[in-house]
C-alpha positions as CSV (number, residue, x, y, z in Angstrom):
1,M,-0.2,35.1,3.8
2,I,-3.7,35.5,5.2
3,V,-3.1,36.7,8.8
4,G,-0.5,39.3,7.8
5,P,-2.5,41.3,5.3
6,A,-5.6,41.2,7.6
7,A,-3.5,42.4,10.6
8,A,-1.9,45.1,8.6
9,H,-5.1,46.3,7.1
10,H,-7.1,46.4,10.4
11,G,-4.2,47.5,12.6
12,W,-4.4,44.6,15.0
13,T,-1.9,44.3,17.8
14,L,-0.3,41.1,19.2
15,E,-3.0,41.1,22.0
16,D,-5.9,40.9,19.5
17,H,-6.1,37.2,19.9
18,D,-9.7,36.8,18.8
19,A,-9.2,38.7,15.6
20,I,-5.9,36.9,14.8
21,A,-7.6,33.6,15.5
22,G,-10.4,34.4,13.1
23,A,-7.9,35.2,10.3
24,M,-6.1,32.0,11.1
25,V,-9.4,30.1,10.6
26,A,-10.1,32.0,7.3
27,G,-6.6,31.1,6.2
28,H,-7.1,27.4,7.1
29,V,-10.3,27.4,4.9
30,I,-8.7,28.9,1.8
31,E,-5.2,27.4,2.0
32,C,-6.1,24.3,0.0
33,G,-7.8,26.3,-2.7
34,T,-10.8,24.4,-4.2
35,H,-11.1,22.2,-1.2
36,A,-13.4,24.9,0.1
37,T,-15.4,25.3,-3.1
38,G,-16.5,21.7,-3.7
39,G,-13.3,19.8,-4.4
40,N,-12.8,16.5,-2.7
41,F,-16.2,17.0,-1.2
42,S,-18.2,13.9,-0.1
43,G,-21.4,15.7,-0.8
44,F,-20.4,16.4,-4.4
45,L,-23.7,15.0,-5.7
46,S,-25.6,17.7,-3.9
47,L,-23.9,20.4,-6.0
48,P,-25.6,21.5,-9.2
49,K,-24.5,19.6,-12.2
50,A,-23.3,22.9,-13.8
51,A,-21.2,23.6,-10.8
52,R,-19.4,20.3,-11.2
53,Q,-18.9,20.7,-15.0
54,Q,-17.1,24.0,-14.8
55,K,-13.6,24.4,-13.4
56,M,-14.0,25.1,-9.7
57,G,-13.3,28.7,-8.6
58,F,-10.7,29.4,-5.9
59,P,-12.0,30.7,-2.6
60,I,-11.8,34.3,-1.3
61,A,-11.8,35.2,2.3
62,E,-13.3,38.6,3.2
63,I,-11.9,39.3,6.7
64,A,-13.6,41.9,8.9
65,A,-12.0,44.0,11.7
66,D,-13.1,41.6,14.4
67,G,-11.7,38.5,12.6
68,S,-15.0,37.2,11.4
69,S,-15.0,36.4,7.7
70,V,-17.1,35.5,4.6
71,I,-15.9,32.8,2.3
72,T,-16.9,33.3,-1.3
73,K,-15.5,32.8,-4.8
74,H,-15.3,34.5,-8.2
75,A,-18.7,34.7,-10.0
76,G,-19.0,32.5,-13.1
77,T,-16.6,29.8,-11.8
78,G,-17.6,26.3,-11.0
79,G,-18.0,24.7,-7.6
80,A,-20.0,26.2,-4.7
81,V,-19.4,27.8,-1.4
82,T,-21.8,26.4,1.2
83,V,-21.8,25.7,4.9
84,D,-20.8,22.1,4.1
85,T,-18.0,22.9,1.6
86,V,-16.5,25.2,4.2
87,T,-17.0,22.8,7.0
88,A,-15.2,20.2,4.9
89,Q,-12.0,22.3,5.0
90,L,-12.5,23.4,8.6
91,V,-12.2,19.8,9.8
92,Y,-9.4,18.9,7.4
93,E,-6.0,17.8,8.9
94,I,-6.5,19.4,12.3
95,Q,-5.5,17.9,15.7
96,S,-7.5,18.8,18.8
97,G,-10.1,21.5,19.5
98,L,-7.3,24.1,19.4
99,Y,-5.4,25.3,16.3
100,L,-2.0,26.6,17.2
101,G,-0.3,29.4,15.4
102,P,2.8,31.6,16.2
103,D,0.6,34.6,16.9
104,A,-2.5,33.1,18.5
105,T,-4.4,29.9,19.3
106,A,-7.8,29.5,17.7
107,D,-10.5,27.7,19.6
108,L,-12.1,25.5,16.9
109,T,-15.0,24.6,19.2
110,S,-16.1,28.2,18.9
111,I,-16.5,28.3,15.1
112,E,-20.0,28.8,13.7
113,V,-20.7,28.8,9.9
114,T,-23.9,30.1,8.3
115,Q,-25.1,30.6,4.8
116,Q,-25.2,34.3,4.0
117,G,-26.2,34.0,0.3
118,E,-25.4,32.2,-2.8
119,D,-21.7,31.1,-2.7
120,R,-21.2,33.1,0.5
121,A,-20.6,31.3,3.8
122,A,-20.1,33.4,6.9
123,I,-17.7,32.4,9.7
124,A,-18.6,34.2,13.0
125,Q,-16.0,35.7,15.3
126,V,-13.7,33.0,16.6
127,S,-12.4,32.8,20.1
128,G,-8.7,33.2,20.4
129,Q,-6.1,32.7,23.1
130,A,-2.5,33.6,23.5
131,P,0.0,31.6,21.3
132,P,2.1,28.7,22.6
133,E,5.6,29.4,24.1
134,T,7.3,27.2,21.5
135,L,7.3,27.2,17.7
136,K,6.6,24.2,15.5
137,V,9.3,23.3,12.9
138,C,9.3,20.7,10.2
139,V,12.1,18.1,10.2
140,N,12.7,16.0,7.1
141,E,15.3,13.3,6.7
142,L,16.1,10.5,4.3
143,G,14.4,7.4,5.4
144,G,15.8,5.0,2.8
145,F,14.5,3.5,-0.4
146,R,11.2,2.0,-1.5
147,N,9.8,-0.1,-4.3
148,S,6.7,-2.0,-5.3
149,M,5.4,-4.7,-7.7
150,E,1.9,-5.8,-8.6
151,F,0.9,-9.3,-9.8
152,L,-2.2,-10.0,-11.8
153,I,-4.0,-13.0,-10.2
154,T,-6.8,-14.3,-12.5
155,G,-9.6,-16.8,-12.4
156,L,-9.8,-19.9,-10.2
157,D,-7.9,-20.8,-7.1
158,T,-6.8,-17.3,-6.3
159,D,-5.9,-18.0,-2.7
160,E,-3.6,-20.8,-3.8
161,K,-2.0,-18.8,-6.5
162,V,-1.4,-15.9,-4.1
163,A,0.2,-18.3,-1.5
164,W,2.4,-19.8,-4.1
165,I,3.9,-16.7,-5.6
166,K,4.4,-15.2,-2.1
167,E,6.3,-18.4,-1.1
168,Q,8.4,-18.4,-4.2
169,V,9.4,-14.7,-4.1
170,T,10.1,-14.8,-0.3
171,E,12.3,-17.9,-0.7
172,A,14.2,-16.3,-3.6
173,W,14.9,-13.2,-1.5
174,G,16.3,-15.4,1.3
175,D,18.5,-13.6,3.8
176,K,18.8,-10.6,1.4
177,A,15.1,-9.7,1.8
178,P,14.3,-6.0,2.2
179,A,13.9,-4.8,5.8
180,T,10.2,-4.2,5.4
181,V,7.9,-6.1,3.1
182,V,4.1,-5.6,3.0
183,W,1.7,-7.6,0.9
184,S,-1.8,-6.5,0.1
185,E,-4.6,-8.0,-2.0
186,G,-7.5,-6.5,-3.8
187,P,-11.1,-7.9,-3.9
188,P,-11.5,-11.4,-5.3
189,P,-12.8,-12.0,-8.8
190,V,-16.5,-12.2,-9.4
191,D,-18.3,-15.4,-10.1
192,D,-18.7,-16.1,-13.9
193,P,-16.8,-12.9,-14.9
194,A,-17.9,-11.4,-18.2
195,T,-14.7,-9.2,-18.5
196,M,-11.0,-9.7,-17.8
197,A,-11.2,-7.0,-15.1
198,E,-14.0,-8.9,-13.3
199,A,-11.9,-12.1,-13.5
200,A,-8.8,-10.7,-11.8
201,T,-7.4,-9.3,-8.6
202,I,-4.2,-7.5,-7.9
203,L,-1.6,-8.7,-5.4
204,R,0.7,-5.8,-4.4
205,V,4.0,-6.0,-2.6
206,M,5.9,-3.0,-1.3
207,C,9.3,-2.9,0.3
208,L,11.4,-0.4,2.3
209,D,15.2,-0.7,2.9
210,A,18.2,1.4,3.6
211,D,20.0,0.0,0.6
212,A,18.9,1.1,-2.9
213,K,20.2,-2.1,-4.4
214,V,18.2,-4.3,-2.0
215,A,15.1,-2.3,-2.7
216,G,15.9,-2.2,-6.4
217,K,16.9,-5.2,-8.4
218,G,17.3,-7.3,-5.3
219,F,13.6,-6.9,-4.7
220,T,12.3,-7.2,-8.3
221,A,14.6,-9.7,-9.9
222,P,13.0,-12.9,-8.3
223,A,9.6,-12.0,-9.6
224,V,11.0,-11.7,-13.2
225,E,13.1,-14.8,-12.9
226,I,10.3,-17.1,-11.8
227,A,7.6,-15.7,-14.1
228,L,7.7,-18.8,-16.3
229,A,7.7,-21.1,-13.3
230,S,4.9,-20.0,-11.1
231,Y,1.1,-19.8,-11.0
232,P,-0.9,-20.1,-14.2
233,G,-1.4,-16.6,-15.8
234,C,1.5,-15.2,-13.8
235,T,1.8,-11.5,-14.9
236,L,3.4,-8.4,-13.6
237,V,1.1,-5.4,-14.1
238,G,4.1,-3.2,-14.8
239,P,7.8,-3.6,-15.6
240,P,10.2,-3.8,-12.7
241,A,11.5,-0.4,-11.6
242,P,14.5,0.9,-9.6
243,A,14.1,1.8,-6.0
244,S,13.2,5.5,-5.2
245,P,14.3,7.4,-2.1
246,Y,11.7,8.3,0.5
247,G,11.8,10.9,3.3
248,I,10.5,11.0,6.8
249,Y,8.8,14.1,8.1
250,R,8.2,14.8,11.8
251,P,7.2,17.9,13.7
252,E,9.5,19.2,16.4
253,Y,9.2,22.2,18.7
254,V,11.8,24.9,19.5
255,S,12.1,27.8,21.8
256,R,11.2,31.2,20.3
257,D,14.6,32.6,21.0
258,K,15.9,30.2,18.4
259,V,13.9,31.8,15.6
260,A,13.9,35.5,14.4
261,H,10.7,36.5,12.7
262,T,12.2,38.5,9.8
263,V,10.6,40.5,6.9
264,V,12.7,41.1,3.8
265,H,11.4,44.2,2.1
266,A,11.4,44.8,-1.7
267,D,14.6,46.8,-1.5
268,G,16.4,44.0,0.3
269,T,16.3,45.5,3.8
270,R,15.5,43.2,6.7
271,E,13.2,44.0,9.6
272,V,12.9,41.7,12.6
273,V,9.3,41.5,13.9
274,A,8.8,41.5,17.7
275,D,7.6,38.3,19.3
276,P,4.4,38.1,21.4
277,T,5.1,38.5,25.1
278,T,2.0,36.7,26.4
279,Y,1.7,32.9,26.0
280,G,-1.1,30.4,26.5
281,T,-1.1,27.5,28.9
282,A,-4.1,25.5,27.5
283,D,-3.8,21.7,27.5
284,V,-3.9,21.2,23.7
285,A,-4.3,17.5,23.8
286,D,-7.4,17.6,25.9
287,A,-9.1,20.6,24.2
288,G,-12.4,19.4,22.9
289,R,-11.7,15.7,23.6
290,T,-15.0,13.9,23.6
291,T,-16.4,12.0,26.6
292,A,-19.1,10.3,24.5
293,S,-20.4,7.0,25.8
294,G,-21.6,5.5,22.5
295,T,-24.9,4.6,24.1
296,T,-26.9,5.7,21.1
297,A,-25.3,3.0,18.9
298,V,-28.4,0.9,19.0
299,T,-28.6,-2.8,18.1
300,A,-32.3,-2.5,17.0
301,G,-32.8,-0.1,14.1
302,E,-32.0,0.3,10.5
303,T,-28.7,-0.8,9.1
304,V,-27.3,1.8,6.6
305,Q,-24.1,3.0,5.2
306,L,-22.7,5.7,7.5
307,G,-22.4,8.1,4.5
308,R,-26.2,8.3,4.4
309,L,-26.0,10.4,7.5
310,V,-22.6,12.1,7.5
311,H,-20.0,13.8,5.3
312,A,-16.3,13.2,5.7
313,R,-12.9,14.7,4.9
314,S,-9.7,13.0,5.8
315,G,-5.9,13.5,5.4
316,D,-2.6,13.2,7.1
317,K,-0.5,14.8,9.8
318,G,2.9,13.1,9.6
319,G,2.3,9.4,10.6
320,N,-1.2,10.2,12.0
321,A,-4.5,10.1,10.0
322,N,-7.1,12.8,10.5
323,L,-10.8,12.1,9.9
324,G,-13.5,14.7,10.1
325,L,-17.1,13.6,10.2
326,W,-20.1,16.0,10.3
327,I,-23.8,16.2,9.8
328,P,-24.7,18.0,6.5
329,R,-26.7,21.2,6.9
330,D,-28.1,20.7,3.4
331,G,-28.3,16.9,3.7
332,G,-32.0,16.3,3.8
333,A,-32.9,17.1,7.4
334,E,-36.5,18.2,7.3
335,S,-36.1,20.5,10.3
336,D,-33.7,22.1,12.7
337,E,-34.9,19.5,15.2
338,K,-33.9,16.6,12.9
339,Y,-30.5,18.2,12.3
340,A,-29.9,18.7,16.1
341,A,-30.9,15.0,16.7
342,R,-28.4,13.8,14.1
343,V,-25.7,16.0,15.6
344,A,-26.4,14.6,19.1
345,W,-26.2,11.1,17.7
346,L,-22.9,11.7,16.0
347,L,-21.3,13.3,19.0
348,D,-22.3,10.3,21.1
349,F,-21.7,7.6,18.5
350,V,-18.1,8.3,17.5
351,T,-15.9,7.0,20.2
352,P,-12.3,5.6,20.0
353,E,-13.8,2.2,20.3
354,K,-16.3,2.8,17.5
355,V,-13.5,4.2,15.3
356,R,-11.4,1.0,15.8
357,E,-14.5,-1.0,14.9
358,L,-15.0,1.0,11.7
359,V,-11.3,1.0,10.8
360,P,-10.0,-2.4,11.9
361,E,-6.4,-1.4,10.9
362,A,-6.6,0.9,13.9
363,A,-7.4,-1.9,16.4
364,D,-4.0,-1.5,18.2
365,L,-3.5,2.2,17.7
366,D,-4.2,5.2,19.9
367,V,-7.3,7.1,18.8
368,D,-8.5,10.5,19.9
369,V,-11.9,12.0,19.2
370,Y,-12.7,15.7,19.6
371,A,-16.1,17.2,19.5
372,L,-16.9,20.3,17.4
373,P,-20.6,20.7,18.3
374,K,-21.1,24.1,16.7
375,L,-20.0,22.6,13.4
376,G,-22.1,19.4,14.0
377,A,-18.8,17.6,13.7
378,V,-16.2,15.4,15.3
379,N,-12.5,15.2,14.5
380,V,-10.7,11.9,14.8
381,V,-6.9,11.4,15.1
382,I,-5.6,7.9,14.5
383,H,-2.1,7.9,15.7
384,G,0.4,5.9,13.6
385,L,-2.0,4.7,11.0
386,L,0.4,6.0,8.3
387,G,3.5,4.6,9.9
388,A,6.5,7.0,9.7
389,G,4.5,9.3,7.4
390,V,3.3,9.7,3.9
391,A,6.5,9.1,2.0
392,A,7.3,6.1,4.1
393,S,3.8,4.6,4.2
394,T,3.1,1.2,2.7
395,R,-0.6,1.7,2.7
396,V,-2.6,1.8,-0.6
397,D,-3.9,5.2,0.6
398,P,-0.7,6.6,2.1
399,Q,-2.1,10.1,2.8
400,A,-5.4,8.9,4.2
401,K,-7.2,11.1,1.6
402,A,-9.7,8.3,1.0
403,L,-10.1,7.2,4.6
404,G,-13.2,9.3,5.0
405,E,-14.9,7.7,2.0
406,W,-14.0,4.2,3.3
407,V,-15.6,5.0,6.7
408,R,-18.7,6.5,5.0
409,S,-19.2,3.2,3.2
410,R,-19.2,1.1,6.4
411,H,-22.5,-0.2,7.7
412,V,-23.9,1.1,11.0
413,T,-27.2,0.5,12.9
414,V,-29.1,3.7,13.7
415,E,-32.5,4.6,15.1
416,G,-34.9,4.8,12.1
417,G,-36.2,8.3,13.1
418,L,-32.7,9.8,12.4
419,L,-32.9,8.8,8.7
């Protein structure tokens, strides 16, 4: 929807890879609407209060003949367009340093963003390459059925209460237990709680099974039946529910001769659009992969929450979690030198090993880190963190939307001069 009008307006050909790549990048920025104007933005407190109180305006991409663009929004709407709000979307749900499209491949490491004026962020011309030989297609299939229950665990002896209800329910399921059962527990009650909320924690259990009956009443009935014969204060947070179907998404790749690019005109006539004839050979997996050593992760320094230095945006790509981290341009760096020092620190600090340390759930998973130095950013791909994908995930945060905020809350030790 973005590349097409730009190509038609400016008269681009299939060989104008830089221009097409620039329009692809502009499209990536505005495709999620208010994500680029302050929505889901980790630096939301830096936005004017009035900008947060109004409904956020949707972004507009003004695309030039060379593929460079300016991102802006309608006057009088809420939110803001800054280098950081645009960067937040640029690092969202990407893979390596290359962004593949059917007409071109955009080199994300070439992107530079500058503030052109109030609510105007300029994206300089992007480097493009020929597109890949294959086309990406989306495959969805029924994965099975899912369900969940939540128990309220209150007051004293929470560990013992949790152990008892888990033992009772598991024994009641017996050999008819769902194929996948995952338990998770919230933070423990506070000492001397003044409110009910402070006195309780939530024990959550989720299941997946190919049989709707097993994931339905077979899963929930034991909890209802033993409610009067279990731990003191035994309470289900909500009523038992039937199982619901879930899908599994995965990307696959097909030869271009399997797909006919077709335009259906307003009068119903169909026109087949010619395919490119030049294809790229870049190694996508290695494009931009960082070789950082992590040597700047000092043991002597000030311990702070990572979010004091970086912004983050995270999301999903099938079963993989994507995490973008970048140094804010408007984040309190007193000078360009301070900003550059922070970027250098980030590019060296974030390694696969450091990511596994910050996200212990990734300890046994493959992690890739890609450097985007012109954005002052790194992109992290945690393979398999979301299992078979969002719909089949048993995580509390199945789309990894909050992963970035979790990582920003983690404590790190940094040289005092960077703060």
